[in-house]
Structure formats: structure tokens, C-alpha cells
C-alpha positions in Angstrom: -14.8 7.6 14.7 -15.0 11.4 14.7 -13.6 12.7 11.4 -10.6 14.9 11.7 -9.7 16.7 8.5 -6.9 19.1 7.6 -6.2 20.6 4.2 -4.1 23.2 2.4 -3.8 24.6 -1.1 -6.3 23.5 -3.8 -8.1 21.3 -1.2 -8.9 24.1 1.2 -12.6 24.5 1.7 -13.4 21.3 -0.2 -13.4 18.9 2.6 -17.2 18.4 2.4 -16.8 17.2 -1.2 -14.6 14.4 -0.1 -16.9 13.5 2.8 -19.8 13.4 0.4 -18.1 10.8 -1.8 -17.4 8.6 1.2 -20.8 8.9 3.1 -22.7 6.4 1.0 -20.3 3.6 2.1 -21.4 3.8 5.7 -17.9 2.9 7.0 -14.9 4.6 8.5 -12.1 6.1 6.4 -8.6 7.5 6.5 -7.4 9.4 3.5 -4.1 11.1 2.7 -3.7 13.1 -0.5 -0.6 15.1 -1.1 0.6 16.9 -4.2 4.2 16.3 -5.1 4.2 19.7 -6.9 3.4 21.8 -3.9 -0.3 22.4 -4.8 -1.7 21.2 -1.4 -2.7 18.3 0.7 -5.7 16.8 2.5 -5.7 14.5 5.5 -8.7 12.7 7.0 -8.1 10.6 10.1 -4.5 10.2 8.9 -3.1 9.0 12.2 -5.9 6.5 13.0 -4.8 2.8 13.0 -6.4 0.5 10.4 -6.2 -3.2 9.7 -3.2 -3.3 7.3 -4.5 -6.0 4.8 -2.1 -6.2 1.8 -1.0 -2.6 2.0 1.6 -3.8 4.5 3.3 -5.3 1.5 4.6 -1.8 0.6 6.9 -1.5 3.7 7.8 -5.2 3.4 9.1 -4.6 -0.1 11.0 -1.5 0.9 12.7 -3.2 3.8 13.7 -6.0 1.5 15.3 -3.6 -1.0 17.0 -1.8 1.9 18.6 -4.9 3.2 19.6 -6.0 -0.3 21.3 -2.6 -0.8 23.1 -2.8 2.6 24.4 -6.3 1.8 22.6 -8.5 4.3 20.8 -10.3 1.5 20.6 -10.2 -2.3 17.7 -9.8 -4.7 18.9 -12.8 -6.7 19.1 -15.1 -3.7 17.1 -18.2 -4.5 14.3 -19.2 -2.1 12.8 -22.7 -2.2 9.1 -22.9 -1.4 8.0 -25.7 0.8 4.5 -27.1 1.2 4.4 -25.5 4.7 5.0 -22.1 3.1 1.7 -22.2 1.1 -1.1 -20.1 2.5 -4.5 -19.1 1.3 -5.9 -15.9 -0.1 -4.6 -14.1 -3.2 -1.7 -15.3 -5.3 -0.5 -18.1 -7.5 2.3 -19.8 -5.6 -0.1 -21.8 -3.6 -1.1 -23.6 -6.8 2.5 -24.6 -7.7 4.6 -27.5 -6.6 6.6 -27.6 -3.4 10.3 -27.4 -4.0 9.9 -24.6 -6.5 12.8 -22.2 -6.5 12.4 -18.5 -7.1 14.6 -15.4 -6.4 13.8 -12.9 -3.7 13.0 -10.3 -6.5 10.6 -12.8 -8.1 8.9 -13.1 -4.7 8.7 -9.3 -4.3 7.2 -9.0 -7.8 4.5 -11.6 -7.0 3.9 -10.0 -3.6 3.0 -6.7 -5.2 1.8 -7.4 -8.7 -0.7 -10.2 -7.9 -0.7 -9.7 -4.1 0.6 -13.2 -3.5 0.4 -14.1 0.2 2.7 -17.1 0.0 5.3 -14.9 -1.7 4.9 -12.3 0.9 5.7 -14.7 3.7 8.8 -15.9 1.8 10.0 -12.2 1.7 9.2 -11.8 5.4 11.3 -14.8 6.2 14.2 -13.5 4.2 14.2 -10.1 6.0 12.5 -11.1 9.4 9.6 -9.4 11.1 11.9 -7.7 13.6 14.0 -6.1 10.9 10.9 -5.0 8.9 9.5 -3.3 12.0 12.9 -1.7 12.6 12.8 -0.3 9.1 9.3 1.0 9.5 10.3 2.8 12.6 13.5 4.2 11.2 11.7 5.7 8.3 9.5 7.7 10.6 6.3 5.6 10.7 4.7 5.7 14.2 1.4 3.8 13.8 2.2 0.9 11.6 3.5 -2.5 12.5 3.9 -6.0 11.1 2.8 -8.5 13.8 2.5 -11.7 11.9 2.8 -13.5 8.5 0.0 -13.1 6.1 -2.9 -15.5 6.6 -1.2 -16.6 9.9 -2.6 -14.1 12.5 -1.6 -14.7 16.1 -4.6 -16.1 18.1 -6.4 -13.0 19.5 -4.0 -10.6 17.9 -2.3 -8.2 17.8 -2.9 -7.7 14.0 -0.9 -6.0 11.3 -1.8 -2.3 11.4 -1.1 0.8 9.3 -2.0 4.5 9.2 -2.7 6.5 6.1 0.0 9.0 7.3 2.7 6.3 7.5 1.9 4.8 4.1 1.8 8.3 2.5 5.2 9.1 4.0 6.7 5.9 2.5 5.2 6.5 -0.9 6.3 10.1 -0.9 9.8 9.0 -0.2 9.6 6.6 -3.2 8.2 9.2 -5.5 10.8 11.8 -4.5 13.6 9.1 -4.8 14.9 10.1 -1.3 13.9 7.2 1.0 16.2 4.6 -0.6 18.8 4.5 -3.4 17.2 6.4 -6.3 17.5 3.4 -8.7 15.8 1.2 -6.1 13.0 3.7 -5.7 12.5 3.6 -9.5 12.5 -0.2 -9.5 9.9 -0.3 -6.7 7.7 2.2 -8.4 7.9 0.2 -11.6 6.8 -2.9 -9.7 3.9 -1.0 -8.1 2.8 0.3 -11.6 2.4 -3.3 -12.7 -0.3 -4.0 -10.1 -3.0 -6.2 -11.7 -5.9 -5.3 -9.4 -7.0 -2.0 -10.9 -10.7 -1.6 -9.8 -9.9 1.0 -7.1 -7.6 4.0 -7.6 -7.3 3.7 -11.4 -11.1 3.0 -11.8 -12.1 6.4 -13.2 -8.7 7.8 -14.2 -8.0 8.7 -17.8 -5.9 6.2 -19.8 -2.9 8.5 -19.8 -2.7 8.6 -16.0 0.0 6.4 -14.5 -0.9 4.7 -11.2 1.7 2.8 -9.2 -0.2 1.3 -6.3 -1.0 -1.5 -3.9 -4.4 -2.7 -2.9 -5.6 -4.5 0.2 -8.8 -6.1 1.3 -10.3 -8.3 4.1 -13.8 -8.6 5.4 -15.4 -5.1 5.7 -12.1 -3.5 4.5 -10.9 -2.2 1.2 -7.7 -0.1 0.7 -5.6 1.3 -2.1 -2.5 3.4 -1.8 -0.2 4.8 -4.6 1.4 7.4 -6.6 -0.6 8.9 -9.5 1.0 10.9 -12.3 -1.0 13.0 -14.8 0.1 15.5 -17.4 0.1 18.5 -15.0 0.3 17.0 -11.5 1.7 14.1 -9.5 0.4 13.1 -6.1 0.4 10.5 -3.4 -2.9 9.1 -2.3 -3.8 6.6 0.5 -7.4 5.4 1.0 -8.0 3.1 4.0 -11.4 1.9 5.2 -13.1 -0.4 7.8 -16.5 -1.6 8.9 -17.9 -1.5 5.4 -21.2 -3.3 4.7 -20.4 -3.4 1.0 -16.8 -3.4 -0.1 -17.8 -2.9 -3.7 -19.2 0.5 -2.7 -15.8 1.1 -1.0 -13.9 0.2 -4.2 -16.1 2.7 -6.1 -15.6 5.4 -3.5 -11.8 5.0 -3.7 -12.0 5.4 -7.5 -14.1 8.5 -7.1 -11.8 10.0 -4.6 -8.8 9.4 -6.9 -10.6 11.0 -9.8 -11.6 14.0 -7.7 -8.1 14.6 -6.5 -6.7 14.0 -10.0 -9.0 16.6 -11.5 -8.1 19.2 -8.9 -4.4 18.7 -9.3 -4.3 18.5 -13.1 
């Protein structure tokens, strides 16, 4: 992948600093950083498609809230989990008994806060893959698509894909409270802020920084995307990777990129 970088404002002329942070990981990266205070932006390979991993759960959540607001479903609708619903990977529902009832909002919380894959699939079934993709397209995303349930890829693909630009667009809409009902935006940001996997974007941030985010990882891939608020600056940041030999180095690089951006914008 040939790196394509654009920048403006406080990031102008500092592209080499970002690339230096990433080079030790020996993988490919897509980065979007955008100040919500008008201080500037940076985009690295922003339109390149990457394996979605669990970052696809951001647009799934947003589509669910959208359809709950328009009346096609309700956040307090009760879902009954069957044994067939249970899938592997992250989460806790796979450890619980079949026949368990939980609300759609419960499932959304589990999908984001502990990245529960079984909960994610329950949310997908409530909304439908078709409607989630319609939502993604309607919001202006051009390189992201949900192709299959989590942990149930179609044989030979296609696979769930995202771009840093698309996820940045969705997060910016949440942060500015414009993409959905303002109260729903606040609720979704609150859910993202309770994320329990904090070894990436928040890794090197000061304790007073607020990070509302969603991680993702599969073999050779580590992602994190969120909204970071400091005392003097607020920004959206999306870090996507692929072909990493050591994902722990990738986690560390994401933390360093977030701290680098935080210091520049605060």
C-alpha cells in the first residue's frame, strides 16, 4: 500500500511524525484525525478498505437507534437468545443459558462495552443486514459494508469492510449531535465511553481525558475508533491496521498516535 496523506491546520508538515510512530509495526495503516474545534485534520489512506473487525459495531448500533427512533422497533423490545445464537470470540452471552431474555438496548450495550459477538448478531437480526447497509449508505459512507453476522463469515467472502473516512464521518456526526436525534447521539456516546477494552486509544492519555470508542481485532489486525475530549480540544480519531506481525505493537502504536494528536490539539 502506497501511503496517501493529507493534512491541514496543526497537523500540516507533521506527517512524518505520524509515519514514524507507525513504521515499527511493519503493517499497513489508515488513520483519520479531525479536530471538532476547527484546528485541523490528518488523513492517511482514509478511503482504503480494511477488514472491519468489531468496529463495524458502531454503524450497527447507529442503525438500531435510527430504526428505534423511526418506530420500526423499540429499544425495550425483548430478545430471547437461543443456543443457535451463541457464537465464539469476545463477549459473555455465549456463557449464559439459552432462553435468556434481554432488551435490544441490553444487547447494544453488550455489543459495544464488552464487544459481545452474540449480542451483535441479535442486534443485526433485529434490524437486518439489508437495513443496516441502507443506513450506512444513507449517511454518506461509500467504502463500508456489513456482509455477514459476526463469527459467521460467508465461505470465501465477501467480508465486512470499513474505511477510516466512513467511520470518522459517523463519529463526527455523533459528536456534533447531527447524525441522529441529539439525545440518541448522547446515549450512544455514553455507551462508547463505557468501553472496557482500553489498551489502545486511551493507553497514554491523561486521566482527565474522556475517550468514547470501539475497538476491533482479528488475526494481524488491531483497530480503535472514537471521540476524545480534553480540556482544550475535542477530536475524532480512527486507527485501522492490517498485516501486522505483532498486534501488541499495533496496540501501542494506536496509543502513541492518540497521545500525539491529543497533545497537538490540547
